[in-house]
N, C-alpha and C positions, 0 to 999 in steps of 0.2 A: 342656637346660633349666637355668635358673639355680639355683644352690645357695645355701642359707642355713643358718646355725646356729640350731637351734630354741631358742626362749626357754622355752617351756613345752609339754609334751606331754600330751594327754588321751587318752581311749580311742579316739576316731575322728577327732580333730582335733589340730592343733598351732598354736601362736601364735608370731609373729615380732614383737619389740618393739625399741625403741631404735634402734641403728644399723642392725640388720637390716631393720626396718620402713622406715626412712628411705631406705636404699639401694634397696629394692624399689619404693617409691613415687616418690621424687624423682629417682633416677638411671635406673633401668630402666624406670620408668613402666608397670609391670605393672598389670593391672586384673582384677576378678573374672572367673573363667573361665579364666585363664591357669594353666598347669601349672608347678609348681616342685618342687625336690628339697630336703628338709631332713635334717639329721643332728643327733644329740644327744650326741655324744662317747661313746657306749656301744658303737659299732661298727655300729649300726643306721642304715639309710637309709630315708627315707619319701618316696614320690612323692605329691604333693598337688595339689589344685586350690584356687585362691583363692576363698573364699566371701565375705569381707567385709573392707573396708579402713576402719579408723577412725583417729581422731587419734593414738592411741598404740599401736595394734596392728593386725596383719593376721591374720585367722583362715583357716586352710586345712583342708580336709577330706582325710583320708588315703585314698588310692586303693589303695596297695599298699605293702608293706614288704619290705626285703631286708637281707641281712647280707653285703655284698660282701667278697670276700677280697682286700682292698687294703692292709691293714696288715702291717708286717713281723712275721714270726713270732718273731724274736729281738729283745728289747728292748735298744736301743743308745742310750745317753745321751752327749751331748757336754758336758764340763766345760771351759768356755772362759775362759782368762785375759782379763780386760777389755782390749779393744782399741778403737781408734778406731771411732766409731759406725757408719760404713758397712761396716766389716769384720764387726762383730758381726751387723749386719742381713743381710749377704750369707750368713753361715754359717746364721743362723736360717731365712732363706727357702729356700736350697738344701737345707739339712739336712732341712727339713720335706718338701720335694719327694721327697727320697731315701728318707725313712722313719724318721728318728730319733724316738725315743720322747719325748725332752725335752732341755732344755739348762739348765745351771747356770752363770750368770756368776760368775767367781771373781776376787777381788782377788789379784793377784800382785805380787811385788816390782818387776818391770820393766814393769808396766802403765802405759801412757801416760795412759789415762783413769782418773779417780778419781771414784767415785760413792758418795755417802753420803746417808742420810736421805731426804727427799722427792724429791730428784733421782734417786736410785736407784729409788724406787718408780715415778716417772713414766716412767723409761726402760724398766722391766720391762713396764709397761702398753703402751708403744709396741711393744716386741719381741713381746708376746703377740698384738697386733693383726697384726703381720707374719706370725706363724705361722698365725693364723686365715685370713688371706687366701691364704697359700700352700697351706693345707689345701684350701680350696675349689678353687683352680686345679688342684691335682693329684688332685682327687676322693678325698681321704681322708675317713674317717668318724670319726676320732679325732684331735683336735688335739694336737700335742706341747705339753707344759706348760713354760713358761719360769719357772724358780725365781727367788726373790729373790736379790739379789747376796750371795754368801757369802764367808766367809774360810775358810782351810784347816781350822780346827778344826770348822767346821760341816758339812763334806762327809760325814762318817761317818753323820750322821743324815738326810741328804738322800735317800739311796738305800738299798735293802734290804741287809741284812747279808750276803747271799750274792753281792753284786755283784762282778764280776771287773773289775779296774782295769788299764788300759793307759796308758802314758805315752810317746808318741813323743818321742825325745830325740836331738838332733844329736850328742851325745858318745857315744852307744851304738854300739859298733863290732862287737859279736859276735853280737847277737841281732836278727834281722830280724822284722818283723811277720808275714810268712808262716809262719815257724817256730812262732809262738805260736798262730796261728789253729787249728791241728789239735788243740790241747789245751784249747781253750775249750769250755765247755758251753753249747750253744745254748738250753738251758732256763733258764739263769740270766742276769740282767741283765749288760750289759757297759757300762762307763763309759770314755770316751776323754778323757784329760787333755791339753788343748792349751794351750801357753804363749801369752803375748801377743806383741806385735811383737818384743821382744827375747829371747823364749824364757824358759823357767824357769831360775831360779837353781839352782845345784847343791844348795844346802841344801833347796830345795823338792822337788827330785827325790828326795833322800834321805828327806825327810819322807813323801812319797807311798809310797815303797817300804816304809818301816818301819811307818807307821801304817795304811796302806790295803792293803798287800800288792801294790802296783802293779808290773807287769812293764814294765821299760824296753825299748823296741823302737826299731829303726832303720827309717826309711822310705826308705832308699837313700842314695847318695853325694851327692845334691844338697840344698842347703838350701832348704826350702819356706817360703813365707809362712804366717802363722798360719791364714788362711782356707783356703789350699790344703791344708795339713796336716790340718785338721779334716775337710774334705770327702773328701780322698783316703782317710783312715783309715776313715771311716764307710762309704765305698763298698766298700772292700776287705773290711771285716767283713761287711756285709750280702750282698755277692756270695758270699763264702765259704759262708755259711749258706743260700744259695739264694734270697735275697729280691730280687736284681737279676739280670737276664740269664737 
């Protein structure tokens, strides 16, 4: 059955509006009597039947509810240094499929992309749409949230105080990611700091260590592209805590 993000939830019905309504009507061409699945970003999933299609909304009657165990049990965020559009989009799409909790775009010294003001807001809206579509495709019931574009000083207020910070860094020679995973607490959020195409500047790594308590880790002897490093680290963390495989 086709999946939709619920716009409004009632006692025994839910409504789809705006782009969700248009996709159901104009693209999928569903009609009253067809079955659909809706989710409302709370972890709940609703199987419904289309009752009525109107100009601005679709009304569905709830047939059954479920709370599927599809979300990662450990909250893992990616903090990604701004990179070229397609790389950020790739990380958001695949990170959503893997189970990331959210993504924070970060202005870094070596970022090729520079986003400010309305352009930054527009890009975040586009990135959130990518996360939404990936959530539907991977049958998630809670979309990862894409934060506004941040500077380093903003990070401390973006995530909970007890967040555990990791920063993969190509100059780290003694501490591998695997050695750190055993001392992380699965009950506390984990944030992965990933540099842009040129990596983080040494001063940024030092700042993350001093201000955030970030642990610098190596991902091995080979230099990884920014999108590869983000998804490889996310995969290793989630796999370690039993959310993959």
